[in-house]
C-alpha positions in Angstrom: -58.0 -62.6 -7.9 -54.3 -61.4 -8.3 -51.9 -61.8 -5.6 -48.9 -59.4 -5.9 -45.3 -60.2 -5.4 -45.0 -57.6 -2.6 -47.7 -59.7 -0.8 -45.9 -62.9 -1.0 -42.5 -61.2 0.1 -44.7 -60.1 3.1 -46.1 -63.4 3.9 -42.9 -65.2 3.2 -41.4 -62.7 5.8 -44.0 -63.5 8.7 -43.0 -66.9 8.3 -39.5 -66.0 8.4 -38.7 -67.7 4.8 -35.9 -66.3 2.4 -37.3 -66.6 -0.9 -35.4 -66.2 -4.2 -37.0 -63.8 -6.5 -37.8 -66.7 -8.9 -39.5 -68.7 -6.1 -41.3 -65.2 -5.4 -42.7 -65.1 -8.6 -43.5 -68.9 -8.7 -45.2 -68.4 -5.3 -47.3 -65.5 -6.8 -48.5 -67.6 -9.7 -49.2 -70.7 -7.4 -51.0 -68.8 -4.7 -53.0 -66.8 -7.2 -54.4 -69.9 -9.0 -55.1 -71.4 -5.3 -57.2 -68.3 -4.4 -59.0 -68.5 -8.1 -60.0 -72.0 -7.7 -61.4 -70.9 -4.2 -63.0 -68.1 -5.8 -64.7 -70.7 -8.1 -65.8 -73.2 -5.0 -67.5 -70.0 -3.7 -70.0 -69.9 -6.8 -71.2 -73.5 -5.9 -74.6 -73.8 -4.8 -74.7 -75.3 -1.4 -78.0 -74.4 -0.2 -79.8 -78.2 -0.4 -76.6 -79.6 1.6 -77.4 -80.0 5.0 -74.7 -78.8 7.3 -72.8 -81.4 9.5 -72.3 -80.8 13.0 -69.9 -83.5 13.7 -66.9 -85.0 11.3 -67.9 -88.5 12.1 -71.8 -87.8 11.3 -72.2 -91.6 9.6 -70.2 -93.4 12.3 -71.6 -95.0 15.5 -72.8 -92.4 18.1 -70.1 -93.4 20.3 -67.5 -93.8 18.0 -64.1 -92.5 19.5 -66.1 -90.2 21.8 -66.1 -89.7 25.4 -68.7 -88.5 27.7 -68.6 -84.7 28.1 -67.6 -84.9 32.0 -66.9 -81.8 34.0 -64.0 -81.9 36.2 -61.4 -79.7 37.9 -58.9 -77.9 35.5 -54.9 -78.8 35.6 -53.9 -75.7 37.3 -50.7 -73.8 36.7 -48.7 -75.1 39.6 -49.3 -78.9 37.9 -49.2 -77.9 34.5 -45.4 -76.5 35.4 -44.4 -79.2 37.3 -42.3 -80.8 34.6 -41.2 -78.0 32.9 -37.3 -77.6 32.5 -37.8 -74.0 33.2 -40.5 -72.0 34.3 -41.0 -68.2 36.0 -43.8 -66.2 37.0 -46.2 -69.1 36.2 -45.2 -69.6 32.2 -42.7 -71.9 30.5 -39.8 -70.5 29.6 -38.4 -71.4 26.0 -35.0 -70.4 24.2 -35.5 -67.8 21.9 -36.2 -69.1 18.3 -36.9 -66.0 16.2 -33.8 -63.7 15.5 -34.6 -60.3 14.0 
């Protein structure tokens, strides 16, 4: 697997990161190593490994879990009640992406 420098620049741009040419080259190498490692992991035979449905698989059944009880949803008005600024049923926040 080979990740190209244009792909690294594209992802960095999506994350709004400014990378130098040296950083792009380094990230390209490091990401390529990570993706190569993932490809190696895909080769492992996991057919005999039983799937886990719960992270707390070995823990007591009640460990940090609450009963699943259906209840009324919060509702838009209650959700926005303490918002510093709201409009048309949505939170209003300052613009953080400058492009």
